[in-house]
PDB file of N, CA, C and O in Angstrom, chain B, residues numbered from 101:
ATOM      1  N   MET B 101       0.844  -1.162   0.000  1.00  0.00           N
ATOM      2  CA  MET B 101       0.000   0.000   0.000  1.00  0.00           C
ATOM      3  C   MET B 101       0.892   1.228   0.000  1.00  0.00           C
ATOM      4  O   MET B 101       1.732   1.388   0.886  1.00  0.00           O
ATOM      5  N   GLY B 102       0.721   2.074  -0.963  1.00  0.00           N
ATOM      6  CA  GLY B 102       1.519   3.279  -1.064  1.00  0.00           C
ATOM      7  C   GLY B 102       0.762   4.496  -0.574  1.00  0.00           C
ATOM      8  O   GLY B 102      -0.451   4.606  -0.756  1.00  0.00           O
ATOM      9  N   TYR B 103       1.490   5.409   0.048  1.00  0.00           N
ATOM     10  CA  TYR B 103       0.872   6.622   0.561  1.00  0.00           C
ATOM     11  C   TYR B 103       1.918   7.712   0.751  1.00  0.00           C
ATOM     12  O   TYR B 103       3.097   7.412   0.937  1.00  0.00           O
ATOM     13  N   PRO B 104       1.498   8.981   0.707  1.00  0.00           N
ATOM     14  CA  PRO B 104       2.428  10.063   1.013  1.00  0.00           C
ATOM     15  C   PRO B 104       2.538  10.237   2.526  1.00  0.00           C
ATOM     16  O   PRO B 104       1.595   9.955   3.265  1.00  0.00           O
ATOM     17  N   ILE B 105       3.683  10.698   2.966  1.00  0.00           N
ATOM     18  CA  ILE B 105       3.868  10.959   4.395  1.00  0.00           C
ATOM     19  C   ILE B 105       4.328  12.398   4.613  1.00  0.00           C
ATOM     20  O   ILE B 105       4.958  13.011   3.751  1.00  0.00           O
ATOM     21  N   TRP B 106       3.995  12.905   5.777  1.00  0.00           N
ATOM     22  CA  TRP B 106       4.486  14.193   6.254  1.00  0.00           C
ATOM     23  C   TRP B 106       5.023  13.967   7.637  1.00  0.00           C
ATOM     24  O   TRP B 106       4.330  13.411   8.489  1.00  0.00           O
ATOM     25  N   TRP B 107       6.237  14.382   7.875  1.00  0.00           N
ATOM     26  CA  TRP B 107       6.854  14.287   9.193  1.00  0.00           C
ATOM     27  C   TRP B 107       6.799  12.872   9.759  1.00  0.00           C
ATOM     28  O   TRP B 107       6.610  12.696  10.963  1.00  0.00           O
ATOM     29  N   GLY B 108       6.960  11.869   8.913  1.00  0.00           N
ATOM     30  CA  GLY B 108       7.007  10.481   9.359  1.00  0.00           C
ATOM     31  C   GLY B 108       5.658   9.851   9.627  1.00  0.00           C
ATOM     32  O   GLY B 108       5.597   8.727  10.126  1.00  0.00           O
ATOM     33  N   GLY B 109       4.575  10.540   9.312  1.00  0.00           N
ATOM     34  CA  GLY B 109       3.242   9.987   9.547  1.00  0.00           C
ATOM     35  C   GLY B 109       2.419   9.954   8.266  1.00  0.00           C
ATOM     36  O   GLY B 109       2.577  10.802   7.388  1.00  0.00           O
ATOM     37  N   ALA B 110       1.545   8.969   8.176  1.00  0.00           N
ATOM     38  CA  ALA B 110       0.651   8.884   7.013  1.00  0.00           C
ATOM     39  C   ALA B 110      -0.318  10.061   7.047  1.00  0.00           C
ATOM     40  O   ALA B 110      -0.752  10.483   8.119  1.00  0.00           O
ATOM     41  N   VAL B 111      -0.652  10.581   5.887  1.00  0.00           N
ATOM     42  CA  VAL B 111      -1.607  11.684   5.825  1.00  0.00           C
ATOM     43  C   VAL B 111      -3.003  11.168   6.199  1.00  0.00           C
ATOM     44  O   VAL B 111      -3.301   9.988   6.016  1.00  0.00           O
ATOM     45  N   TRP B 112      -3.852  12.052   6.719  1.00  0.00           N
ATOM     46  CA  TRP B 112      -5.121  11.615   7.317  1.00  0.00           C
ATOM     47  C   TRP B 112      -6.033  10.824   6.387  1.00  0.00           C
ATOM     48  O   TRP B 112      -6.722   9.933   6.883  1.00  0.00           O
ATOM     49  N   PRO B 113      -6.097  11.075   5.074  1.00  0.00           N
ATOM     50  CA  PRO B 113      -6.974  10.234   4.241  1.00  0.00           C
ATOM     51  C   PRO B 113      -6.571   8.752   4.274  1.00  0.00           C
ATOM     52  O   PRO B 113      -7.425   7.874   4.148  1.00  0.00           O
ATOM     53  N   VAL B 114      -5.284   8.478   4.442  1.00  0.00           N
ATOM     54  CA  VAL B 114      -4.815   7.089   4.525  1.00  0.00           C
ATOM     55  C   VAL B 114      -5.334   6.445   5.802  1.00  0.00           C
ATOM     56  O   VAL B 114      -5.736   5.281   5.794  1.00  0.00           O
ATOM     57  N   ASN B 115      -5.327   7.192   6.896  1.00  0.00           N
ATOM     58  CA  ASN B 115      -5.870   6.678   8.162  1.00  0.00           C
ATOM     59  C   ASN B 115      -7.323   6.250   7.980  1.00  0.00           C
ATOM     60  O   ASN B 115      -7.722   5.179   8.438  1.00  0.00           O
ATOM     61  N   HIS B 116      -8.106   7.083   7.316  1.00  0.00           N
ATOM     62  CA  HIS B 116      -9.513   6.746   7.074  1.00  0.00           C
ATOM     63  C   HIS B 116      -9.642   5.524   6.162  1.00  0.00           C
ATOM     64  O   HIS B 116     -10.523   4.688   6.366  1.00  0.00           O
ATOM     65  N   PHE B 117      -8.776   5.417   5.167  1.00  0.00           N
ATOM     66  CA  PHE B 117      -8.820   4.276   4.262  1.00  0.00           C
ATOM     67  C   PHE B 117      -8.599   2.970   5.021  1.00  0.00           C
ATOM     68  O   PHE B 117      -9.335   2.005   4.811  1.00  0.00           O
ATOM     69  N   VAL B 118      -7.598   2.926   5.900  1.00  0.00           N
ATOM     70  CA  VAL B 118      -7.327   1.662   6.598  1.00  0.00           C
ATOM     71  C   VAL B 118      -8.399   1.332   7.626  1.00  0.00           C
ATOM     72  O   VAL B 118      -8.713   0.159   7.827  1.00  0.00           O
ATOM     73  N   THR B 119      -8.967   2.338   8.278  1.00  0.00           N
ATOM     74  CA  THR B 119     -10.008   2.031   9.264  1.00  0.00           C
ATOM     75  C   THR B 119     -11.329   1.653   8.606  1.00  0.00           C
ATOM     76  O   THR B 119     -12.163   1.000   9.234  1.00  0.00           O
ATOM     77  N   ASP B 120     -11.533   2.049   7.358  1.00  0.00           N
ATOM     78  CA  ASP B 120     -12.775   1.735   6.646  1.00  0.00           C
ATOM     79  C   ASP B 120     -12.710   0.416   5.870  1.00  0.00           C
ATOM     80  O   ASP B 120     -13.689   0.028   5.233  1.00  0.00           O
ATOM     81  N   ASN B 121     -11.558  -0.281   5.919  1.00  0.00           N
ATOM     82  CA  ASN B 121     -11.397  -1.511   5.152  1.00  0.00           C
ATOM     83  C   ASN B 121     -10.881  -2.641   6.028  1.00  0.00           C
ATOM     84  O   ASN B 121     -10.227  -2.409   7.045  1.00  0.00           O
ATOM     85  N   ASP B 122     -11.180  -3.855   5.624  1.00  0.00           N
ATOM     86  CA  ASP B 122     -10.762  -5.053   6.352  1.00  0.00           C
ATOM     87  C   ASP B 122      -9.602  -5.698   5.594  1.00  0.00           C
ATOM     88  O   ASP B 122      -9.743  -6.066   4.428  1.00  0.00           O
ATOM     89  N   PHE B 123      -8.472  -5.831   6.256  1.00  0.00           N
ATOM     90  CA  PHE B 123      -7.288  -6.401   5.629  1.00  0.00           C
ATOM     91  C   PHE B 123      -7.044  -7.851   6.049  1.00  0.00           C
ATOM     92  O   PHE B 123      -5.945  -8.370   5.855  1.00  0.00           O
ATOM     93  N   THR B 124      -8.042  -8.503   6.613  1.00  0.00           N
ATOM     94  CA  THR B 124      -7.912  -9.894   7.031  1.00  0.00           C
ATOM     95  C   THR B 124      -7.493 -10.753   5.841  1.00  0.00           C
ATOM     96  O   THR B 124      -8.102 -10.692   4.773  1.00  0.00           O
ATOM     97  N   GLY B 125      -6.437 -11.558   6.039  1.00  0.00           N
ATOM     98  CA  GLY B 125      -5.946 -12.435   4.994  1.00  0.00           C
ATOM     99  C   GLY B 125      -5.082 -11.751   3.945  1.00  0.00           C
ATOM    100  O   GLY B 125      -4.635 -12.398   2.997  1.00  0.00           O
ATOM    101  N   GLU B 126      -4.844 -10.476   4.097  1.00  0.00           N
ATOM    102  CA  GLU B 126      -4.051  -9.727   3.121  1.00  0.00           C
ATOM    103  C   GLU B 126      -2.633  -9.490   3.634  1.00  0.00           C
ATOM    104  O   GLU B 126      -2.433  -9.224   4.820  1.00  0.00           O
ATOM    105  N   LYS B 127      -1.666  -9.586   2.753  1.00  0.00           N
ATOM    106  CA  LYS B 127      -0.287  -9.218   3.054  1.00  0.00           C
ATOM    107  C   LYS B 127      -0.119  -7.775   2.616  1.00  0.00           C
ATOM    108  O   LYS B 127      -0.295  -7.459   1.439  1.00  0.00           O
ATOM    109  N   VAL B 128       0.217  -6.905   3.539  1.00  0.00           N
ATOM    110  CA  VAL B 128       0.319  -5.480   3.252  1.00  0.00           C
ATOM    111  C   VAL B 128       1.775  -5.053   3.410  1.00  0.00           C
ATOM    112  O   VAL B 128       2.368  -5.214   4.477  1.00  0.00           O
ATOM    113  N   ILE B 129       2.339  -4.509   2.344  1.00  0.00           N
ATOM    114  CA  ILE B 129       3.703  -3.996   2.380  1.00  0.00           C
ATOM    115  C   ILE B 129       3.603  -2.487   2.161  1.00  0.00           C
ATOM    116  O   ILE B 129       3.434  -2.033   1.029  1.00  0.00           O
ATOM    117  N   PRO B 130       3.707  -1.714   3.240  1.00  0.00           N
ATOM    118  CA  PRO B 130       3.578  -0.270   3.085  1.00  0.00           C
ATOM    119  C   PRO B 130       4.818   0.344   2.447  1.00  0.00           C
ATOM    120  O   PRO B 130       5.946  -0.062   2.727  1.00  0.00           O
ATOM    121  N   PHE B 131       4.588   1.329   1.587  1.00  0.00           N
ATOM    122  CA  PHE B 131       5.683   2.133   1.076  1.00  0.00           C
ATOM    123  C   PHE B 131       5.184   3.558   0.979  1.00  0.00           C
ATOM    124  O   PHE B 131       4.007   3.802   0.715  1.00  0.00           O
ATOM    125  N   ALA B 132       6.071   4.477   1.190  1.00  0.00           N
ATOM    126  CA  ALA B 132       5.677   5.873   1.219  1.00  0.00           C
ATOM    127  C   ALA B 132       6.555   6.699   0.299  1.00  0.00           C
ATOM    128  O   ALA B 132       7.697   6.344   0.005  1.00  0.00           O
ATOM    129  N   THR B 133       5.998   7.793  -0.138  1.00  0.00           N
ATOM    130  CA  THR B 133       6.735   8.760  -0.927  1.00  0.00           C
ATOM    131  C   THR B 133       6.836  10.048  -0.134  1.00  0.00           C
ATOM    132  O   THR B 133       5.900  10.445   0.560  1.00  0.00           O
ATOM    133  N   SER B 134       7.967  10.684  -0.246  1.00  0.00           N
ATOM    134  CA  SER B 134       8.183  11.923   0.487  1.00  0.00           C
ATOM    135  C   SER B 134       9.381  12.643  -0.098  1.00  0.00           C
ATOM    136  O   SER B 134      10.304  12.014  -0.615  1.00  0.00           O
ATOM    137  N   ALA B 135       9.363  13.960  -0.016  1.00  0.00           N
ATOM    138  CA  ALA B 135      10.520  14.733  -0.462  1.00  0.00           C
ATOM    139  C   ALA B 135      11.676  14.550   0.506  1.00  0.00           C
ATOM    140  O   ALA B 135      12.834  14.499   0.093  1.00  0.00           O
ATOM    141  N   SER B 136      11.361  14.452   1.806  1.00  0.00           N
ATOM    142  CA  SER B 136      12.455  14.322   2.768  1.00  0.00           C
ATOM    143  C   SER B 136      12.093  13.565   4.041  1.00  0.00           C
ATOM    144  O   SER B 136      12.991  13.088   4.734  1.00  0.00           O
ATOM    145  N   SER B 137      10.822  13.438   4.370  1.00  0.00           N
ATOM    146  CA  SER B 137      10.441  12.765   5.616  1.00  0.00           C
ATOM    147  C   SER B 137      10.753  11.274   5.553  1.00  0.00           C
ATOM    148  O   SER B 137      10.525  10.638   4.524  1.00  0.00           O
ATOM    149  N   PRO B 138      11.274  10.707   6.648  1.00  0.00           N
ATOM    150  CA  PRO B 138      11.480   9.254   6.687  1.00  0.00           C
ATOM    151  C   PRO B 138      10.144   8.542   6.876  1.00  0.00           C
ATOM    152  O   PRO B 138       9.135   9.167   7.202  1.00  0.00           O
ATOM    153  N   LEU B 139      10.153   7.229   6.665  1.00  0.00           N
ATOM    154  CA  LEU B 139       8.934   6.443   6.862  1.00  0.00           C
ATOM    155  C   LEU B 139       8.463   6.541   8.305  1.00  0.00           C
ATOM    156  O   LEU B 139       7.262   6.521   8.575  1.00  0.00           O
ATOM    157  N   GLY B 140       9.401   6.647   9.221  1.00  0.00           N
ATOM    158  CA  GLY B 140       9.040   6.755  10.632  1.00  0.00           C
ATOM    159  C   GLY B 140       8.251   5.543  11.081  1.00  0.00           C
ATOM    160  O   GLY B 140       8.500   4.427  10.626  1.00  0.00           O
ATOM    161  N   SER B 141       7.320   5.758  11.953  1.00  0.00           N
ATOM    162  CA  SER B 141       6.493   4.659  12.462  1.00  0.00           C
ATOM    163  C   SER B 141       5.164   4.569  11.719  1.00  0.00           C
ATOM    164  O   SER B 141       4.237   3.912  12.191  1.00  0.00           O
ATOM    165  N   SER B 142       5.063   5.220  10.567  1.00  0.00           N
ATOM    166  CA  SER B 142       3.772   5.277   9.877  1.00  0.00           C
ATOM    167  C   SER B 142       3.218   3.900   9.526  1.00  0.00           C
ATOM    168  O   SER B 142       2.020   3.668   9.686  1.00  0.00           O
ATOM    169  N   GLY B 143       4.062   2.977   9.049  1.00  0.00           N
ATOM    170  CA  GLY B 143       3.589   1.639   8.708  1.00  0.00           C
ATOM    171  C   GLY B 143       3.067   0.882   9.905  1.00  0.00           C
ATOM    172  O   GLY B 143       1.991   0.288   9.853  1.00  0.00           O
ATOM    173  N   SER B 144       3.831   0.901  10.990  1.00  0.00           N
ATOM    174  CA  SER B 144       3.384   0.194  12.198  1.00  0.00           C
ATOM    175  C   SER B 144       2.194   0.900  12.839  1.00  0.00           C
ATOM    176  O   SER B 144       1.337   0.246  13.433  1.00  0.00           O
ATOM    177  N   ASP B 145       2.129   2.217  12.728  1.00  0.00           N
ATOM    178  CA  ASP B 145       0.968   2.947  13.253  1.00  0.00           C
ATOM    179  C   ASP B 145      -0.305   2.546  12.506  1.00  0.00           C
ATOM    180  O   ASP B 145      -1.355   2.360  13.121  1.00  0.00           O
ATOM    181  N   LEU B 146      -0.211   2.413  11.183  1.00  0.00           N
ATOM    182  CA  LEU B 146      -1.375   1.992  10.403  1.00  0.00           C
ATOM    183  C   LEU B 146      -1.774   0.559  10.758  1.00  0.00           C
ATOM    184  O   LEU B 146      -2.962   0.254  10.871  1.00  0.00           O
ATOM    185  N   ALA B 147      -0.782  -0.321  10.933  1.00  0.00           N
ATOM    186  CA  ALA B 147      -1.075  -1.713  11.296  1.00  0.00           C
ATOM    187  C   ALA B 147      -1.792  -1.777  12.633  1.00  0.00           C
ATOM    188  O   ALA B 147      -2.740  -2.547  12.792  1.00  0.00           O
ATOM    189  N   THR B 148      -1.355  -0.988  13.585  1.00  0.00           N
ATOM    190  CA  THR B 148      -1.990  -0.952  14.905  1.00  0.00           C
ATOM    191  C   THR B 148      -3.397  -0.387  14.807  1.00  0.00           C
ATOM    192  O   THR B 148      -4.316  -0.861  15.475  1.00  0.00           O
ATOM    193  N   MET B 149      -3.559   0.627  13.972  1.00  0.00           N
ATOM    194  CA  MET B 149      -4.855   1.282  13.809  1.00  0.00           C
ATOM    195  C   MET B 149      -5.903   0.313  13.277  1.00  0.00           C
ATOM    196  O   MET B 149      -7.048   0.341  13.726  1.00  0.00           O
ATOM    197  N   ILE B 150      -5.534  -0.540  12.331  1.00  0.00           N
ATOM    198  CA  ILE B 150      -6.504  -1.440  11.704  1.00  0.00           C
ATOM    199  C   ILE B 150      -6.619  -2.766  12.432  1.00  0.00           C
ATOM    200  O   ILE B 150      -7.723  -3.280  12.607  1.00  0.00           O
ATOM    201  N   GLY B 151      -5.486  -3.332  12.862  1.00  0.00           N
ATOM    202  CA  GLY B 151      -5.523  -4.571  13.633  1.00  0.00           C
ATOM    203  C   GLY B 151      -5.747  -5.842  12.836  1.00  0.00           C
ATOM    204  O   GLY B 151      -5.802  -6.921  13.425  1.00  0.00           O
ATOM    205  N   THR B 152      -5.880  -5.756  11.505  1.00  0.00           N
ATOM    206  CA  THR B 152      -6.051  -6.958  10.696  1.00  0.00           C
ATOM    207  C   THR B 152      -5.020  -6.950   9.574  1.00  0.00           C
ATOM    208  O   THR B 152      -4.485  -5.898   9.221  1.00  0.00           O
ATOM    209  N   GLY B 153      -4.749  -8.102   9.027  1.00  0.00           N
ATOM    210  CA  GLY B 153      -3.809  -8.216   7.925  1.00  0.00           C
ATOM    211  C   GLY B 153      -2.409  -8.556   8.398  1.00  0.00           C
ATOM    212  O   GLY B 153      -2.084  -8.439   9.579  1.00  0.00           O
ATOM    213  N   ASP B 154      -1.603  -8.973   7.465  1.00  0.00           N
ATOM    214  CA  ASP B 154      -0.203  -9.319   7.722  1.00  0.00           C
ATOM    215  C   ASP B 154       0.649  -8.152   7.242  1.00  0.00           C
ATOM    216  O   ASP B 154       1.084  -8.131   6.090  1.00  0.00           O
ATOM    217  N   TRP B 155       0.889  -7.188   8.115  1.00  0.00           N
ATOM    218  CA  TRP B 155       1.622  -5.984   7.766  1.00  0.00           C
ATOM    219  C   TRP B 155       3.118  -6.242   7.838  1.00  0.00           C
ATOM    220  O   TRP B 155       3.637  -6.673   8.868  1.00  0.00           O
ATOM    221  N   GLN B 156       3.800  -5.976   6.743  1.00  0.00           N
ATOM    222  CA  GLN B 156       5.242  -6.153   6.640  1.00  0.00           C
ATOM    223  C   GLN B 156       5.945  -4.827   6.928  1.00  0.00           C
ATOM    224  O   GLN B 156       5.310  -3.774   6.988  1.00  0.00           O
ATOM    225  N   GLU B 157       7.261  -4.895   7.105  1.00  0.00           N
ATOM    226  CA  GLU B 157       8.040  -3.673   7.306  1.00  0.00           C
ATOM    227  C   GLU B 157       7.999  -2.854   6.018  1.00  0.00           C
ATOM    228  O   GLU B 157       8.116  -3.398   4.920  1.00  0.00           O
ATOM    229  N   GLY B 158       7.837  -1.571   6.163  1.00  0.00           N
ATOM    230  CA  GLY B 158       7.719  -0.707   5.007  1.00  0.00           C
ATOM    231  C   GLY B 158       9.010  -0.021   4.623  1.00  0.00           C
ATOM    232  O   GLY B 158      10.052  -0.233   5.242  1.00  0.00           O
ATOM    233  N   GLN B 159       8.929   0.802   3.598  1.00  0.00           N
ATOM    234  CA  GLN B 159      10.088   1.522   3.098  1.00  0.00           C
ATOM    235  C   GLN B 159       9.650   2.838   2.484  1.00  0.00           C
ATOM    236  O   GLN B 159       8.583   2.931   1.878  1.00  0.00           O
ATOM    237  N   ARG B 160      10.481   3.851   2.648  1.00  0.00           N
ATOM    238  CA  ARG B 160      10.265   5.129   1.978  1.00  0.00           C
ATOM    239  C   ARG B 160      11.018   5.098   0.659  1.00  0.00           C
ATOM    240  O   ARG B 160      12.183   4.704   0.615  1.00  0.00           O
ATOM    241  N   LEU B 161      10.368   5.506  -0.398  1.00  0.00           N
ATOM    242  CA  LEU B 161      10.994   5.560  -1.715  1.00  0.00           C
ATOM    243  C   LEU B 161      11.255   7.015  -2.079  1.00  0.00           C
ATOM    244  O   LEU B 161      10.389   7.873  -1.906  1.00  0.00           O
ATOM    245  N   SER B 162      12.437   7.283  -2.577  1.00  0.00           N
ATOM    246  CA  SER B 162      12.757   8.633  -3.005  1.00  0.00           C
ATOM    247  C   SER B 162      12.097   8.911  -4.356  1.00  0.00           C
ATOM    248  O   SER B 162      11.643   7.994  -5.040  1.00  0.00           O
ATOM    249  N   SER B 163      12.055  10.159  -4.718  1.00  0.00           N
ATOM    250  CA  SER B 163      11.405  10.535  -5.972  1.00  0.00           C
ATOM    251  C   SER B 163      12.148  10.010  -7.195  1.00  0.00           C
ATOM    252  O   SER B 163      11.577   9.934  -8.282  1.00  0.00           O
ATOM    253  N   ASN B 164      13.411   9.651  -7.025  1.00  0.00           N
ATOM    254  CA  ASN B 164      14.175   9.135  -8.162  1.00  0.00           C
ATOM    255  C   ASN B 164      14.478   7.641  -8.027  1.00  0.00           C
ATOM    256  O   ASN B 164      15.483   7.162  -8.552  1.00  0.00           O
ATOM    257  N   ALA B 165      13.614   6.909  -7.327  1.00  0.00           N
ATOM    258  CA  ALA B 165      13.815   5.465  -7.140  1.00  0.00           C
ATOM    259  C   ALA B 165      13.733   4.760  -8.488  1.00  0.00           C
ATOM    260  O   ALA B 165      12.869   5.056  -9.314  1.00  0.00           O
ATOM    261  N   SER B 166      14.643   3.828  -8.687  1.00  0.00           N
ATOM    262  CA  SER B 166      14.635   3.063  -9.932  1.00  0.00           C
ATOM    263  C   SER B 166      13.573   1.954  -9.854  1.00  0.00           C
ATOM    264  O   SER B 166      13.070   1.636  -8.776  1.00  0.00           O
ATOM    265  N   ALA B 167      13.253   1.387 -10.988  1.00  0.00           N
ATOM    266  CA  ALA B 167      12.290   0.278 -11.026  1.00  0.00           C
ATOM    267  C   ALA B 167      12.807  -0.885 -10.182  1.00  0.00           C
ATOM    268  O   ALA B 167      12.019  -1.557  -9.516  1.00  0.00           O
ATOM    269  N   GLY B 168      14.107  -1.133 -10.200  1.00  0.00           N
ATOM    270  CA  GLY B 168      14.702  -2.207  -9.401  1.00  0.00           C
ATOM    271  C   GLY B 168      14.534  -1.963  -7.905  1.00  0.00           C
ATOM    272  O   GLY B 168      14.244  -2.893  -7.152  1.00  0.00           O
ATOM    273  N   GLU B 169      14.718  -0.710  -7.471  1.00  0.00           N
ATOM    274  CA  GLU B 169      14.527  -0.383  -6.048  1.00  0.00           C
ATOM    275  C   GLU B 169      13.070  -0.593  -5.630  1.00  0.00           C
ATOM    276  O   GLU B 169      12.805  -1.096  -4.538  1.00  0.00           O
ATOM    277  N   VAL B 170      12.152  -0.219  -6.471  1.00  0.00           N
ATOM    278  CA  VAL B 170      10.737  -0.396  -6.160  1.00  0.00           C
ATOM    279  C   VAL B 170      10.393  -1.880  -6.088  1.00  0.00           C
ATOM    280  O   VAL B 170       9.669  -2.302  -5.186  1.00  0.00           O
ATOM    281  N   SER B 171      10.896  -2.663  -7.012  1.00  0.00           N
ATOM    282  CA  SER B 171      10.622  -4.100  -7.041  1.00  0.00           C
ATOM    283  C   SER B 171      11.156  -4.816  -5.808  1.00  0.00           C
ATOM    284  O   SER B 171      10.507  -5.711  -5.265  1.00  0.00           O
ATOM    285  N   SER B 172      12.343  -4.414  -5.375  1.00  0.00           N
ATOM    286  CA  SER B 172      12.937  -5.101  -4.217  1.00  0.00           C
ATOM    287  C   SER B 172      12.266  -4.669  -2.943  1.00  0.00           C
ATOM    288  O   SER B 172      12.629  -5.139  -1.864  1.00  0.00           O
TER     289      SER B 172
END
């Protein structure tokens, strides 16, 4: 699941998206885009907020990430 972050946190529309959906049985790999903010605890915060799904460790991708970096 990709989302923009500000100051290491997911933007509020993403919070609403995860609380309005059921991720039971889903493998979720969070990734974020940002000009400079790190991923921070945004992935684990979203996992805690929803409580369902198999949330994996996430990664922040820079604006110039190659296709290989995104794939890995």
